[in-house]
Short mmCIF file of the C-alpha atoms (twelve columns), coordinates in Angstrom:
data_MODEL
# 
_entry.id   MODEL 
# 
loop_
_atom_site.group_PDB 
_atom_site.id 
_atom_site.type_symbol 
_atom_site.label_atom_id 
_atom_site.label_alt_id 
_atom_site.label_comp_id 
_atom_site.label_asym_id 
_atom_site.label_seq_id 
_atom_site.Cartn_x 
_atom_site.Cartn_y 
_atom_site.Cartn_z 
_atom_site.pdbx_PDB_model_num 
ATOM 1   C CA . MET A 1   262.922 31.693 72.034 1 
ATOM 2   C CA . ASP A 2   266.686 31.165 72.376 1 
ATOM 3   C CA . LYS A 3   267.147 31.068 68.599 1 
ATOM 4   C CA . PHE A 4   264.948 34.167 68.222 1 
ATOM 5   C CA . ASN A 5   267.061 36.070 70.771 1 
ATOM 6   C CA . GLU A 6   270.277 34.905 69.143 1 
ATOM 7   C CA . LEU A 7   269.111 36.154 65.726 1 
ATOM 8   C CA . ILE A 8   267.803 39.569 66.809 1 
ATOM 9   C CA . ASN A 9   270.956 40.246 68.833 1 
ATOM 10  C CA . GLY A 10  273.231 39.661 65.848 1 
ATOM 11  C CA . GLU A 11  275.025 42.090 63.559 1 
ATOM 12  C CA . LYS A 12  272.758 41.362 60.591 1 
ATOM 13  C CA . PRO A 13  269.342 43.078 60.370 1 
ATOM 14  C CA . VAL A 14  266.450 40.726 61.148 1 
ATOM 15  C CA . LEU A 15  262.984 41.492 59.810 1 
ATOM 16  C CA . VAL A 16  260.367 39.693 61.890 1 
ATOM 17  C CA . ASP A 17  256.920 39.167 60.388 1 
ATOM 18  C CA . PHE A 18  254.347 38.482 63.103 1 
ATOM 19  C CA . PHE A 19  251.481 36.891 61.178 1 
ATOM 20  C CA . ALA A 20  248.471 34.571 61.391 1 
ATOM 21  C CA . THR A 21  247.469 31.937 58.836 1 
ATOM 22  C CA . TRP A 22  243.863 33.201 58.749 1 
ATOM 23  C CA . CYS A 23  244.906 36.830 58.044 1 
ATOM 24  C CA . GLY A 24  244.325 38.127 54.493 1 
ATOM 25  C CA . PRO A 25  246.848 40.990 54.654 1 
ATOM 26  C CA . CYS A 26  249.401 38.522 56.093 1 
ATOM 27  C CA . LYS A 27  248.951 36.380 52.985 1 
ATOM 28  C CA . MET A 28  249.607 39.480 50.877 1 
ATOM 29  C CA . MET A 29  252.901 40.058 52.725 1 
ATOM 30  C CA . HIS A 30  254.291 36.608 51.899 1 
ATOM 31  C CA . PRO A 31  255.253 37.319 48.239 1 
ATOM 32  C CA . ILE A 32  256.436 40.809 49.227 1 
ATOM 33  C CA . LEU A 33  258.814 39.315 51.805 1 
ATOM 34  C CA . GLU A 34  260.036 36.750 49.277 1 
ATOM 35  C CA . ASN A 35  260.720 39.577 46.821 1 
ATOM 36  C CA . VAL A 36  262.688 41.556 49.426 1 
ATOM 37  C CA . LYS A 37  264.688 38.477 50.412 1 
ATOM 38  C CA . LYS A 38  265.484 37.806 46.755 1 
ATOM 39  C CA . ARG A 39  266.701 41.409 46.307 1 
ATOM 40  C CA . LEU A 40  268.742 41.617 49.526 1 
ATOM 41  C CA . GLY A 41  269.861 37.994 49.848 1 
ATOM 42  C CA . ASP A 42  272.116 37.269 52.824 1 
ATOM 43  C CA . LYS A 43  272.219 40.913 53.927 1 
ATOM 44  C CA . VAL A 44  269.021 40.386 55.941 1 
ATOM 45  C CA . ILE A 45  267.309 37.595 57.845 1 
ATOM 46  C CA . ILE A 46  263.542 37.368 57.443 1 
ATOM 47  C CA . LEU A 47  261.808 35.504 60.227 1 
ATOM 48  C CA . LYS A 48  258.099 34.655 60.246 1 
ATOM 49  C CA . ILE A 49  256.365 34.129 63.602 1 
ATOM 50  C CA . ASP A 50  252.820 32.730 63.685 1 
ATOM 51  C CA . VAL A 51  251.100 34.514 66.579 1 
ATOM 52  C CA . ASP A 52  248.639 31.636 67.055 1 
ATOM 53  C CA . VAL A 53  251.310 29.017 67.797 1 
ATOM 54  C CA . PRO A 54  251.614 28.573 71.588 1 
ATOM 55  C CA . ALA A 55  255.421 28.259 71.391 1 
ATOM 56  C CA . ASN A 56  255.552 31.791 69.944 1 
ATOM 57  C CA . ARG A 57  253.624 33.484 72.731 1 
ATOM 58  C CA . GLN A 58  256.668 34.949 74.509 1 
ATOM 59  C CA . PRO A 59  257.831 37.310 71.717 1 
ATOM 60  C CA . VAL A 60  254.210 38.156 70.877 1 
ATOM 61  C CA . TYR A 61  253.617 39.322 74.464 1 
ATOM 62  C CA . LEU A 62  257.076 40.849 74.901 1 
ATOM 63  C CA . TYR A 63  256.657 43.105 71.866 1 
ATOM 64  C CA . HIS A 64  252.942 43.795 72.486 1 
ATOM 65  C CA . ILE A 65  251.790 42.446 69.122 1 
ATOM 66  C CA . GLN A 66  248.112 43.320 68.867 1 
ATOM 67  C CA . SER A 67  247.497 43.216 65.135 1 
ATOM 68  C CA . VAL A 68  248.788 41.217 62.196 1 
ATOM 69  C CA . PRO A 69  250.754 41.556 60.116 1 
ATOM 70  C CA . THR A 70  253.219 43.430 62.289 1 
ATOM 71  C CA . LEU A 71  256.725 43.837 60.951 1 
ATOM 72  C CA . MET A 72  259.670 44.622 63.216 1 
ATOM 73  C CA . LEU A 73  263.266 45.227 62.188 1 
ATOM 74  C CA . PHE A 74  265.941 44.303 64.736 1 
ATOM 75  C CA . LYS A 75  269.712 44.674 64.866 1 
ATOM 76  C CA . GLN A 76  271.933 44.062 67.892 1 
ATOM 77  C CA . GLY A 77  268.835 43.499 70.022 1 
ATOM 78  C CA . LYS A 78  267.287 46.878 69.248 1 
ATOM 79  C CA . VAL A 79  263.996 47.524 67.475 1 
ATOM 80  C CA . LEU A 80  264.954 49.825 64.611 1 
ATOM 81  C CA . TRP A 81  261.536 50.030 62.934 1 
ATOM 82  C CA . ASN A 82  258.065 48.545 63.233 1 
ATOM 83  C CA . ASN A 83  254.833 48.724 61.318 1 
ATOM 84  C CA . SER A 84  251.418 47.103 61.400 1 
ATOM 85  C CA . GLY A 85  249.873 46.369 58.031 1 
ATOM 86  C CA . VAL A 86  251.087 45.640 54.525 1 
ATOM 87  C CA . VAL A 87  254.261 47.376 53.325 1 
ATOM 88  C CA . GLN A 88  255.299 47.401 49.675 1 
ATOM 89  C CA . ALA A 89  258.551 45.665 48.683 1 
ATOM 90  C CA . SER A 90  260.359 48.813 47.514 1 
ATOM 91  C CA . GLN A 91  259.557 50.678 50.740 1 
ATOM 92  C CA . LEU A 92  260.552 47.699 52.882 1 
ATOM 93  C CA . GLN A 93  263.817 47.271 51.001 1 
ATOM 94  C CA . GLU A 94  264.623 50.964 51.446 1 
ATOM 95  C CA . ILE A 95  264.019 50.749 55.202 1 
ATOM 96  C CA . ILE A 96  266.171 47.631 55.616 1 
ATOM 97  C CA . GLU A 97  269.018 49.030 53.503 1 
ATOM 98  C CA . LYS A 98  269.442 51.914 55.978 1 
ATOM 99  C CA . TYR A 99  270.663 49.364 58.548 1 
ATOM 100 C CA . ILE A 100 272.808 47.028 56.421 1 
# 
């Protein structure tokens, strides 16, 4: 949790993907996130959090994650955007670029 807090409180935008290994739409998001990371490179941090891993329970409860995938964009500790469900790469890139 310390590393998570350190990342989301930084100057660089952090896109957090709350996912589950059994979730079909979550599996669809994986290549989309890789595509966005390839396009934006070091301008953004993409962090994946498996909601079923006991060590990840604190952020899951703190941010009231009730469905997967849930994407949240953080910068300087603030939630700038969130969405439940699959988001296309071009739309996701456009959203992130507003905060770079």
